[in-house]
C-alpha positions in Angstrom: 0.0 0.0 0.0 1.3 3.4 -0.9 1.3 6.5 1.3 1.7 10.1 0.4 5.0 10.2 2.3 6.8 7.4 0.6 6.6 4.5 -1.8 7.5 0.8 -1.7 10.7 0.3 -3.8 10.8 -3.4 -4.3 10.5 -4.8 -7.8 7.3 -6.7 -8.6 7.1 -10.1 -10.2 4.9 -9.9 -13.3 4.3 -13.0 -15.4 7.8 -14.3 -14.7 9.6 -11.0 -15.5 10.7 -8.5 -13.0 9.4 -5.0 -13.5 11.6 -2.2 -12.2 9.6 0.4 -10.5 10.5 4.0 -11.3 10.5 6.6 -8.6 10.1 10.4 -8.3 11.1 12.9 -5.7 9.0 15.9 -5.0 11.0 19.1 -5.1 11.0 21.1 -1.8 9.6 18.3 0.4 11.8 15.4 -0.8 9.0 12.9 -0.5 9.4 9.8 -2.7 6.6 8.5 -4.9 6.2 5.6 -7.3 6.1 7.0 -10.8 2.6 7.2 -12.4 1.7 9.2 -15.5 -0.3 11.6 -13.4 2.4 12.2 -10.8 5.2 12.3 -13.5 3.3 15.1 -15.2 3.7 17.4 -12.3 6.3 20.2 -12.5 7.6 19.6 -8.9 8.6 16.0 -9.6 12.1 14.8 -10.6 13.4 11.3 -11.4 14.9 9.6 -8.4 17.6 7.0 -8.2 16.0 3.7 -7.0 19.1 2.7 -5.0 19.0 6.0 -3.0 15.3 5.6 -2.6 15.7 2.1 -1.1 18.2 3.5 1.4 15.8 6.2 2.5 12.8 3.9 2.7 14.8 1.4 4.7 15.8 4.2 7.2 12.1 5.3 7.4 11.0 1.7 8.1 13.6 1.3 10.8 12.6 4.6 12.4 8.9 3.6 12.4 9.7 0.2 13.9 11.9 1.9 16.6 9.1 4.4 17.4 6.6 1.6 17.7 8.8 -0.3 20.1 9.1 2.9 22.2 5.3 3.4 22.2 4.7 -0.2 23.1 7.1 0.1 26.1 5.3 3.3 27.3 2.3 3.4 29.6 -0.8 4.2 27.4 -1.4 7.7 28.9 2.2 8.3 30.1 1.2 8.2 33.7 0.8 11.1 36.1 4.2 12.7 35.3 3.4 12.9 31.6 0.0 14.5 32.4 1.8 17.2 34.5 4.2 17.8 31.7 1.4 18.2 29.2 -0.4 20.7 31.5 2.9 22.6 32.0 3.5 22.7 28.3 0.0 24.0 27.6 0.4 26.7 30.3 3.8 27.7 28.8 2.2 27.9 25.3 -0.6 30.1 26.6 1.9 32.4 28.4 3.9 32.7 25.2 0.8 33.6 23.2 -0.2 36.2 25.8 3.4 37.7 25.6 3.1 38.0 21.8 -0.2 39.9 22.1 1.3 42.3 24.6 4.4 42.9 22.5 2.2 43.6 19.5 0.0 46.0 21.5 3.2 47.8 22.7 4.5 48.1 19.0 1.1 49.6 18.0 1.2 52.1 20.9 4.8 53.1 20.2 4.0 53.6 16.5 1.0 55.8 17.3 2.9 57.8 19.9 5.9 58.4 17.5 3.7 59.1 14.5 3.8 57.0 11.4 5.9 59.5 9.4 8.7 59.5 12.0 8.6 55.7 12.2 8.7 55.3 8.4 11.7 57.7 8.1 13.7 55.6 10.6 13.3 52.4 8.6 16.3 51.4 6.5 15.8 51.2 2.7 16.5 47.7 1.2 17.0 46.6 -2.3 14.9 43.8 -3.8 17.9 41.5 -3.5 18.4 42.4 0.1 14.7 41.8 0.8 14.8 38.4 -1.0 17.9 37.4 1.0 16.2 38.4 4.3 13.1 36.4 3.4 15.3 33.4 2.4 17.1 33.6 5.7 13.9 33.8 7.6 12.5 30.8 5.8 15.6 28.8 6.6 15.6 29.9 10.3 12.0 28.8 10.7 12.3 25.5 8.9 11.6 22.6 11.3 14.3 20.4 9.7 16.9 23.1 10.2 15.9 23.5 13.8 16.1 19.7 14.2 19.6 19.6 12.6 20.9 22.4 14.9 19.7 20.4 17.9 21.7 17.3 17.0 24.3 16.4 19.6 26.3 13.7 17.9 27.4 12.5 14.5 25.1 9.5 14.5 22.0 11.8 14.6 23.4 13.8 11.6 24.2 10.6 9.7 20.7 9.2 10.3 19.1 12.4 9.2 21.1 12.7 6.0 20.6 9.0 5.2 16.8 9.3 5.8 16.3 12.6 4.0 18.8 12.4 1.2 19.9 8.8 1.0 23.6 9.7 1.1 26.5 8.9 3.5 28.4 11.6 5.4 32.2 11.9 5.9 32.4 11.0 9.6 36.0 12.4 9.7 34.5 15.9 9.8 33.7 17.4 13.2 30.1 17.6 14.3 29.6 21.3 13.5 30.9 20.8 9.9 28.5 17.9 9.5 25.6 19.9 10.8 26.5 22.8 8.4 26.6 20.3 5.5 23.2 18.9 6.5 21.7 22.4 6.8 23.1 23.3 3.4 21.5 20.2 1.8 18.2 21.0 3.5 18.3 24.7 2.4 19.0 23.6 -1.2 16.0 21.3 -1.1 13.8 24.1 0.3 14.6 26.4 -2.6 15.0 24.0 -5.4 12.9 24.8 -8.5 
């Protein structure tokens, strides 16, 4: 059975002959799909190496199996401690939202007090290229994959991520920060590929 997040890569036996399944990768997301005429006609799809796809799918299957083992080992509701943690997380989220509203109200009040003309005169002038670079940087900084990469604490985490997302090996001779930068660059290229 196929899912929107991946595809089975194994060849299928068809009347005694093996059919090699073709695969596509969606630009931007990196999701793998079995090639069909409908999907192949999309502009955001590119051909994908079946060997690399097999590596990525194998890593995803392993990750899913590991997560299932973790879930099976956990108490169904996580116990009283997990309930307290969820309540604290919700309270923290509510406080952060309230803080955002207060900051926005302060910005509006300051803008009204200073007058819009003075506020506009103080703003720096940017070229279109500078604006595009700022927007690109903001997109990268907010990307959940980039945040995840930056949180890695060892080479194994970086290696697992790169194998899972890109199907390639890393040079473990590099130090952790260089590996994380390499993974960030790979992710940024995927975000903005056309």
